[in-house]
N, C-alpha and C positions, 0 to 999 in steps of 0.2 A: 216413571223413574223416581218421582218424589216419594211415592208409596214404598218403593223398593229401598230407597235410602233410609227411610224411617224404620223399615223392617230390619235393616242391617244394624242400625243403632240399638234397637231393642235387643237383637240377638247378641251383640257384643256386650251389652250391659248384663244380660243373663249369664253369659259364660264367665265374665270377670267375677261376678259374685260367687258362682259355683266353684270357681278355681280357688277362692279364698276360704270356702266353708270348712275345710279340715281344721283350721285354727279355731273355728267356733265350736265344732263338735267336741274337740278336746276339752273345752271349758265346761261341757255338760256332764263330765264324769263326777260322781260314780254312777249316774243313770246308765242303765243298759240300753242296748240298741233297740229293743222292742219298746221300751218305755219312751225313749226319745222319738221313735217312729209314731207312737200313739199320740204323743203331744204334738208332733208336727201336723198330723191330720186334724186333731181336735181344734187346735188354735188357728190353723189355716182356715177352717170353715168359719170360725168366729170372725176372723179378719175379713173374709170375703163377704159374709152376710152383712157385716157392718158397712162395708163399702157400697154394696147393693142397696142397702136401706137409705144411705145418704143420697145416693143418686136416683132413688125411686125407680129402679130398673127391675121389674118383675114380669113384664109382658112376655119376655122370652121363654118363661116356664111353660106357658100354654102352647106356644109355638113348638117348643122342643118335644112336648108330649105327643105331637102329631108327626114327629119325625123319629120313629122307632129305630131306624138304622143309625142315625147320629147319636141317639141316646145310648144305644148299645155300644157304639164305638167309644164314647166317653166313659161308660162304665168299665169297659176293658182297659182304657187308659188309666183309670184309677187303680185297678188291680195291678197293672204292670208297673206303674210308678211306685206303688207300695213295695213291690219286690226290689225295685231299683234302690229306693231309699234305704230299705232294711240292709241290703248288701253293702251299700256305701258306708252307712254309719258304722256297721259292725267292723268293716275293713279299716276305716280310719282309726277307730279306737282300739284296734288290735295290731297296729303297726304295719298296715299294708297300704299306705298312702300311694306308694309308687305303683303298686299293681292297679289301684283305682285309676291312676293316670293312664295306664296301658289300656284299660277298658274304654276310656273316653277318647284316647288317641285312635283306636280302631273303629270307633262308632261311625265316622263318616263313610268308611268303606262298607261296613255292615249296612248302613242306610242305603247305599247304592245297590248292594246285593238284594236288599228287601224290595227295592223298586223293580228289580229284574224278576224276582219270584212272584210278587203279588201283582204288580202293575204291568208285567210283561214288557218292561223297558229293555232296550238293547244297549249293551255296553260297547263303547268304543275300544279300540285295540289297547290303548294306553290304560284304560280302566281295568281291563282284564289283567294286564301286567301288574297293576297295583294290587289287585285282589290276590294274584299268585304270590307276590312278595309278602303280603300280609299273612297268607297261609303258611309260608315258610317261617315267618317270624313266630307264629304260634307253636310250630314244631320245635324251634330252637329254645323258646322260653319254657316249653313243657319239659324238655330235657334238663334245663337249668334248675327249674323249681322242683323237679322230681315229681311233678303232678301237672295235670292240665290246669292252666291259669283260669280257674273257674270264676274267680272274683271278676277278672277283667271281661271274660266272655259273658257273664251274667249281666254286668253293667252295660256292655256294648249292645247286646241283643234286646234287652228290656228297654233301653232308652231309644233305640231305633224304632222299636214297635210303638212306643209312646208317641214319638214324633209323627209316625205314619198315621196313627189314630187321630191325632189332633189335626193333621193336614186334611184328611179325608172328611172328618166330621164337619169342618167348616163353621164352627161355632165360635163366638167371641171369646177372647182370652179369659175375662172375668167369669163369664157364664160357664164356660167349660170347666174352669177350676172349681166352681161351686159344685158342679155335678160330680167331679172326680173325688173331691173331699167328702161329699155326702155319702158316696158309695162305701167308703171305709170308716166313716165317722162312728157308727154304732159299734163295730168290733173294737175300734180304738178306745172308745169310751168304756166299754165293758172291761177291757184289759186294764185301764187305769183304775177303775173301781175295784177290780180284783186285787191289784197291787196295794191299793190303799187299805183294803180289808185285811190283807195279810201283813200289813205294815212293812212291805218290801219296796214301796215306791220312794223315790227321793224328793218328790215334790212336797214342799212345806218344810224341808229340813233347814232351810235358811231363806231369808227374803231374796238375797241375791241369786241363789240357785233357782228358786222358783220363778223369778223374773226372767232368767235366761231360758228356762224351759218354755215359758209362755211366749217368749220372743221367737221361738221356732216358727210360729205362725207367720210372722212378718218375714223372717229369713227365708221361709219356704215360698210364700205367696208372691213376693216381689219378683224374684227371678223367673218363676213359672209364668207369671203374667207377661213378663217381657218375652219369654220364649213363645208363649201362645200367640202374642201379637206379631212376633217375627215369623212364625210358622205359616200364618195366613197371608203374609205379604211377600215373602221371598221364596224362591225355589229350594227344594230339599238340598240341592248341590251347594248352594251358597250357605245354607244353614250348617252344612257339614264343614265348610271352610272356617266359619266363625268358631266352631266348636274346638278348634286347636287351642284357643286361648285358655280354656279351663284346664285341660290335662297338662299344658305346659306349666301353669302355676302349681298344679298338684305335684308334678314331678319335682320341681324345684323345692317345694316345701318338704316333700318326702326325703330328698337327699340332703338338702342344706340345713333345714330346720329340725327335722325329726331323726336325722342321721341313720336312715335305713340303708342296708347294704346294697351295693351295686357292683357285683363281681363282673369280670370281663365277659363271661358268656351271656349274662343278663343284659349288659350294655350292648352286646352284639345283637341280641334279639330286639331291643329297643331301636337300634340303628336300622334294622330291617323295616321296622314299623315306620320310622321317619322317612326311609327311602320310598316306601310305598306311598306315604302321604305326599312326598315331593312329586312323584310321578302323577299322582291323582290331582294335585293342586295345579301343576303346570298344564296338564291336559284340560282341566276345567276352565282355567283362565284363558287358554288359547281358544277353546270352543266358544266361550262367552264373547271374546273380542271379535271372532269371526261372525258370530250371530249378529252382534251390534253393527258391524260394518255392512253386512248384507241388508239389514233393516234400514240403515241410512241410505244405502244405494237405491233401495226400493222406494223410499220416500222421495229421493231426488228425482228418480225417473217418473214418479207420479206427478 
């Protein structure tokens, strides 16, 4: 239980930081999404390697090389999180903060669906109801947007896949982040050098802007480390519950701070998503309480 409480604290910290990141990404303009993404990976690796050097933690590299499945999962996690980050940064800087919140609102349900498809888990009746309502919400929002909400769907599916890879790999948060950022580091560095060669990069335009770009490593690594630590300590269902914090903050920022439109049809679509989450949450909490009660009864009988 103590380990689970610690995991919940790590998860909440990660999602609170992610919920406020749109404010930070707006400060990085005029840098484009790919330039910001490249800086995120490059400076994240620098940050992680510095922490590993201070802690003298290198023995895990040899161990991981003897675990090709875990190494492959972390490499896949690196690619998937790159897709997620690129989509998210582009969306925030092109006035789609509300749609990014939709992606992260639906992620818990996508995570459950991933468990069914990949791990062959069985859904309870209420979980099926939640999935059905979420599917209806996608239809309503597609009609409202006049297109499939591809930003939201990309964010939901990519982050669900990322969480699954981290969970199955079973590698420490810091170590797994080192592998993920290493996978993308060379392409990221090549892109930054190309921008510099063409005089199209914004790094170096001012000391303040350059410092903000370099700080993407810290802004990226800290919540990911918290998420990685949480993913190893708590069930995917609880991780999904905590994730509501980030999209709630993003939704409020999009509507109240960035003044993005919220027509009635779009609000109805979000209402369906929230209804699905309410069903999903109520079922998860009920199931958890029942499981704890049965475990307590078993201990008392023993």
